[in-house]
C-alpha positions in Angstrom: 112.9 108.4 107.9 109.9 107.3 110.0 108.4 109.9 112.3 105.4 110.1 114.6 102.9 113.0 115.2 99.9 113.2 117.4 96.5 114.8 116.6 93.3 115.0 118.6 90.2 113.5 117.1 87.6 116.3 116.6 84.5 114.0 116.5 82.9 113.7 119.9 81.4 110.3 118.7 84.9 108.8 119.0 85.7 107.8 122.6 89.4 108.5 122.0 91.9 111.0 123.4 94.1 111.2 120.4 95.2 109.5 117.2 98.9 109.0 116.5 99.8 109.0 112.8 103.2 107.5 111.6 104.9 109.3 108.6 107.6 108.6 106.2 109.5 111.7 105.1 109.6 111.4 101.3 111.1 114.8 100.3 112.4 118.0 101.8 108.8 119.3 102.3 106.4 116.3 102.2 105.5 113.1 104.1 103.5 109.9 103.5 101.1 108.5 106.1 102.3 105.0 107.0 99.9 103.8 109.7 98.3 105.1 112.9 97.4 104.1 116.4 95.0 105.6 119.0 94.4 106.0 122.7 91.1 105.2 124.4 89.5 107.9 126.7 87.5 105.5 128.8 86.8 101.8 128.4 83.2 102.4 129.4 82.6 104.5 126.3 84.6 102.2 124.0 82.2 100.2 121.9 83.0 97.9 119.1 86.6 99.1 118.4 85.3 101.4 115.5 86.4 104.9 114.5 83.5 106.7 112.7 85.8 109.1 110.8 89.6 109.2 110.7 90.6 112.7 109.5 94.1 112.8 108.0 95.7 116.2 108.4 97.0 118.2 105.4 100.1 119.4 107.3 102.2 118.1 110.1 105.1 119.5 112.2 107.9 117.1 113.0 110.9 118.2 115.1 109.8 121.8 114.5 109.6 121.6 110.8 106.3 121.7 108.7 105.6 119.1 106.1 102.8 118.6 103.6 101.0 115.2 103.7 101.3 114.1 100.1 100.8 110.4 100.0 99.0 107.6 101.8 101.1 104.5 102.1 99.1 102.5 104.6 96.1 102.7 107.0 95.3 99.0 107.2 92.9 99.0 110.1 89.6 97.1 110.4 88.4 99.7 112.9 87.6 102.7 110.6 84.3 103.4 108.8 85.3 106.6 107.0 88.5 108.3 106.1 88.7 112.0 105.3 91.6 112.7 102.9 93.1 116.3 102.6 93.5 117.9 99.2 97.3 117.9 99.6 97.3 114.1 98.9 98.2 113.2 95.3 98.8 109.4 95.5 97.2 106.5 97.3 99.9 103.9 97.3 99.7 100.1 96.8 97.6 98.4 99.4 96.9 101.6 101.4 93.5 100.6 102.6 93.7 96.8 102.1 92.1 95.0 105.0 90.1 98.0 106.2 87.1 95.7 106.8 84.8 98.3 108.4 85.3 101.0 105.7 81.9 101.8 104.1 82.6 104.7 101.8 85.4 106.9 100.4 85.5 110.2 98.6 88.8 111.1 97.1 89.8 114.8 96.8 90.5 116.2 93.3 94.2 116.4 94.2 94.6 112.6 93.8 96.0 111.4 90.5 97.0 107.8 91.3 95.3 104.9 92.9 97.8 102.0 93.4 97.5 98.3 93.2 95.2 96.5 95.7 94.3 99.8 97.5 90.8 98.7 98.5 91.4 94.9 98.4 89.2 93.0 100.9 87.2 96.1 102.0 84.2 93.9 102.4 81.7 96.6 103.5 82.8 99.3 101.1 79.7 100.3 99.1 80.8 103.5 97.4 84.0 105.2 96.2 83.8 108.7 94.6 86.8 109.3 92.3 87.5 112.7 90.8 88.4 113.4 87.1 92.0 113.9 88.2 92.6 110.2 88.5 95.1 109.1 85.8 95.7 105.4 86.9 94.0 102.8 88.9 96.3 99.8 89.8 95.8 96.1 89.3 93.3 94.5 91.7 92.4 97.9 93.2 88.9 96.8 94.2 89.4 93.0 94.4 87.0 91.4 96.8 84.9 94.6 97.6 81.8 92.5 97.8 79.5 95.3 98.8 80.5 97.8 96.1 77.5 98.4 93.9 78.0 101.3 91.6 81.2 102.7 90.0 81.9 105.6 87.7 85.3 105.5 86.2 86.7 109.1 85.9 87.1 110.4 82.3 90.8 110.9 83.0 91.5 107.2 83.2 92.9 105.5 80.1 93.2 101.9 81.3 91.2 99.4 83.5 93.9 97.1 84.8 94.0 93.4 85.4 91.4 92.1 88.0 90.5 95.6 89.1 86.9 94.7 90.1 87.4 90.9 90.5 84.9 89.5 93.1 82.9 92.6 93.4 79.7 90.5 93.7 77.3 93.3 94.4 78.5 95.5 91.5 75.4 96.1 89.3 76.5 99.2 87.2 79.7 100.6 86.0 80.3 103.6 83.8 83.3 103.5 81.3 84.2 106.9 79.8 85.6 107.2 76.3 89.0 108.1 77.7 89.5 104.3 78.4 91.5 102.7 75.6 92.4 99.4 77.3 90.6 97.0 79.6 92.8 94.2 80.9 92.0 90.6 81.4 89.7 89.7 84.3 88.8 93.4 85.0 85.2 92.3 85.8 85.8 88.6 86.7 83.2 87.1 89.0 81.1 90.3 89.1 78.0 88.1 89.2 75.4 90.9 89.7 76.8 93.2 86.9 73.8 94.1 84.7 74.8 97.3 83.0 78.0 98.8 81.5 77.3 102.4 80.6 79.3 104.0 77.8 79.3 107.2 75.9 76.9 107.5 73.1 78.3 106.1 69.9 81.1 104.3 71.8 79.5 100.8 72.4 81.2 98.9 69.6 84.7 100.2 70.6 84.2 99.2 74.2 82.9 95.8 73.3 86.1 95.1 71.4 87.9 95.4 74.8 85.5 93.3 76.8 85.0 89.5 76.8 82.1 88.4 74.6 79.9 87.4 77.5 79.7 91.1 78.7 78.7 92.5 75.3 75.0 92.3 76.1 75.5 94.5 79.2 76.8 97.5 77.2 74.4 100.4 77.1 74.9 103.8 75.6 74.1 106.9 77.8 71.8 109.5 76.3 
């Protein structure tokens, strides 16, 4: 079922009266965010159609019943610079932030265990994503086309870097691969033209090189 709930934006920098989240009920006690809309306070204060920080609530009341916000299915707005995710969220679903062209950074809470396919695809101004060591999986093409992303540390809970995960991340200069990773799929770093260092755990360089295309072997460097 699709439901709607309304929340006031707390930041005075946002010239908005309120933001309206849409939810899908996914279990007896939990919901998934599936889009949002907002109302403008005054047109004279509305500049550039940008929300500085979109705060997703941890709980919501729908028809008198309380639900926990557990998943993010879709935000899909080019008007958001930052998104605050509550520590009730365990999964970021496929394509959740794809097309958020103004998004500049993201810090995922340690409740999140899954990043779906194409989650950040086409987030052109995204420079940094902080991922906790609770992340178990990162889907195919999760960061495809994040052309401003410059540094990534893969959590040591991740076992596989999927196909085309960082394809076309043209500003990516450094990436850290933990020894938990046992598989790196084809094209994971395709067209990462600025990549100059792949950091690995001390003593792990030969194992990682076996999973990488030969042209990237020279970039592998062991951390002290």
